C-alpha positions as MATLAB code, in Angstrom:
seq = 'XXXXXXXXXXXXXXXXXXXXXXXXXXXXXXXXXXXXXXXXXXXXXXXXXXXXXXXXXXXXX';
ca = [
       1.843   18.296    1.957;
       4.427   18.867    4.629;
       5.678   22.357    5.308;
       9.415   22.886    4.891;
       9.552   25.921    7.187;
       8.002   26.825   10.531;
       7.606   29.919   12.680;
       9.178   30.186   16.088;
      10.317   32.759   18.567;
      13.129   34.989   17.417;
      16.457   33.268   17.943;
      14.949   29.819   18.641;
      14.964   26.795   16.370;
      11.651   25.168   15.368;
      11.749   21.395   15.968;
       8.862   19.114   14.961;
       8.107   15.753   13.395;
       6.606   15.165    9.956;
       4.821   11.985    8.801;
       6.581    9.983    6.087;
       5.748    6.992    3.911;
       2.417    5.891    5.302;
       1.121    2.743    3.674;
       2.557    0.580    0.943;
       4.039    1.661   -2.368;
       1.789    0.769   -5.291;
       2.843    0.722   -8.965;
       0.216    1.245  -11.655;
       0.713   -0.069  -15.190;
      -1.671    1.032  -17.915;
      -2.109    1.173  -21.663;
      -3.624    4.157  -23.452;
      -5.303    4.192  -26.835;
      -7.352    6.735  -28.745;
     -10.398    5.438  -26.837;
      -8.756    6.095  -23.465;
      -7.387    3.756  -20.821;
      -7.708    0.189  -22.115;
      -6.039   -2.092  -19.553;
      -4.569   -1.300  -16.171;
      -2.863   -3.350  -13.455;
      -1.753   -2.468   -9.934;
       1.224   -4.091   -8.227;
       2.106   -3.811   -4.558;
       5.746   -2.710   -4.480;
       7.923   -1.913   -7.455;
       7.688   -3.146  -11.029;
      10.438   -5.320  -12.428;
      11.007   -7.167  -15.714;
       9.061  -10.266  -14.669;
       5.956   -8.292  -13.655;
       6.087   -6.233  -16.853;
       6.344   -9.384  -18.984;
       3.278  -10.835  -17.244;
       1.405   -7.572  -17.839;
       2.453   -7.539  -21.515;
       1.410  -11.179  -22.001;
      -2.182  -10.469  -20.965;
      -2.425   -7.302  -23.101;
      -2.188   -8.893  -26.528;
      -4.520   -7.512  -29.190;
];
């Protein structure tokens, strides 16, 4: 976690860099039942309608 505030000398501004967005974004789709997690799928990037339809197609009971 990145700190939002820093300490500096009185009357001087604190200037520093903070790391942001390292790595890729990963979306996780999953289905829960009374037995727990049944089926899960990870997608690199965001989930859209086409990806969700593919996920739903393979999760038929």
